[in-house]
C-alpha positions, 0 to 999 in steps of 0.5 A: 540485508533488505530493509523489510522482507515479508515472508508468507504472511497470512492474515484471517478474520473470523466472521459469521459466514466463516473464516475470511482469508484476507491475506494468503501467503504474501511475500515481498522485499523492499530495499533502503531508499526504494519505492514499491507499489502494492496494487489491486482492487478494493478487497485484494488484501493490500491494506490488510497487508500494510496493517499486518506489517504495522501489527495493527490487525484488530484481534478479535476478529483478526489474527496473523496466522503465519509468516515473518515480517523482517525489519532490518533482520528482526521479526516484528511479529515476535515483538511485544506491543511495547516494543512495537509502540517504539517502532510505529511512527518512529522507524516505520510510519503509515499514512492511512486512507482517510486523513479526516479519520486520521486527525483528531478533530478537537486538537490543532494540527500543530499539537498532533504533529508535536505529540508524535515528536514528543512521544519518540524524542526526549525534547522539550515541548518548545523544541517539539513545537519548533520541529512541528512548525518545520514539518508544516513548512516542509509540506507547504503549510505556514506557521500561522496555521499551527493552531488551526483545527482539521475542519479548517483545512481542505482535503488536499491540505489535510493530506499534507498535514498527515504526511507531515505527521508521518514523517515527523520522526524521519522514519526509515520506512513509510507506508502510504495507504491510498494517499490520494483517495477522494482528491481531484487529479491535480491535487493527487499529482501535487500530493504525490510529488510532495510525498516523493520529494520529502521521502527523497530528502529523508532517504525514506523507503516508501510502499504505496498501497493503491488501486490506481495502477496508472498513478503508482507506475509513475513513481514505483521501482517495483510493483506487486499486483494483489488479487483475493489476498495473494500476489498474482504478479510482481516485477519492475514497473517497466516489465509490468507495464510493457510485458504483463503476464497475468490476465488480471494485470492486463485487465488493470492496464486496459482499464487505465485511460491513456493520453493518446486514447480516443475520447470516444473509446470506452475503457475496458472493465474487468467483468464480474466481482472479486470472490468471497474470501470466505468461499474461494473458488477451486483452482485459480481465484481469478478464473471466474473473471478471466477471459482466457480461463480454460479447464486447467484453470478450473480443475487444477490447484492454485497456480504456482507463483513462478518466474516468467521473465528477467529482473525478478518478474513472477506471475501465478498463472496456468496459461502459456504466457504468450497465449495469455498476452494475446 
């Protein structure tokens, strides 16, 4: 049995301009101890998918219209809010995009970590404090900083605090939503290495949600590429990096700088902008930006998500695969 299996997840939001289909039939699976990457531009539906798993979609205006989120075989979408409160932060934890908004500015960082431990464990405040100190030490923060406030920490150190909070109850699954946003390259690497070392120690499965394909490709076993609320390609990291089959994945890879690239060489952007999710184009959603688009892309239904290689490599594209890669 898989640790988590997401089936046909559909999430929509009601707006003045119409219904926004933020997530349209997303499927993926993660096994125990695995690292999975969920990649795409801003607005692709990555964070909404993560919040859907956690049952954190604000209603109204949002709603989960359809699908299943099977955690150890049980559908989280059928559980009560009381049951979900026992799971969040305990069995499934999430690191949110901005550590500053995830931390309470009027509470010490130690209090905030201990609070989560007390919520899910029948222990004394003294024991919770000791456990919180141990978590701080694990992420490289000394005991002396237990009583300090978020404003006294740098961006990278705040992210370490948030990681400690998320892992305090030793969850089986951790969802990290843009864990390195607004950090410099050196700090990004430090935060990711720290996150991975702690995850490995606790044997926690990890979903990394990011727009940075270059970053996640160094750590994830499998990658799912999202565009306009749908998964357009998925496969092992090796297959996606060396044999991409969807033009959008190819575009993302061309936009990532390489160590061997000529310094004078310009990165190749993906021209245009993601579609309005309240007014999606006919046919393939990527068609208006695709350099390989043909009449079939414009006039047919949305392309079938089909197997295009070995080891579970799938893509949703009308093009002949060899033609699309040239």
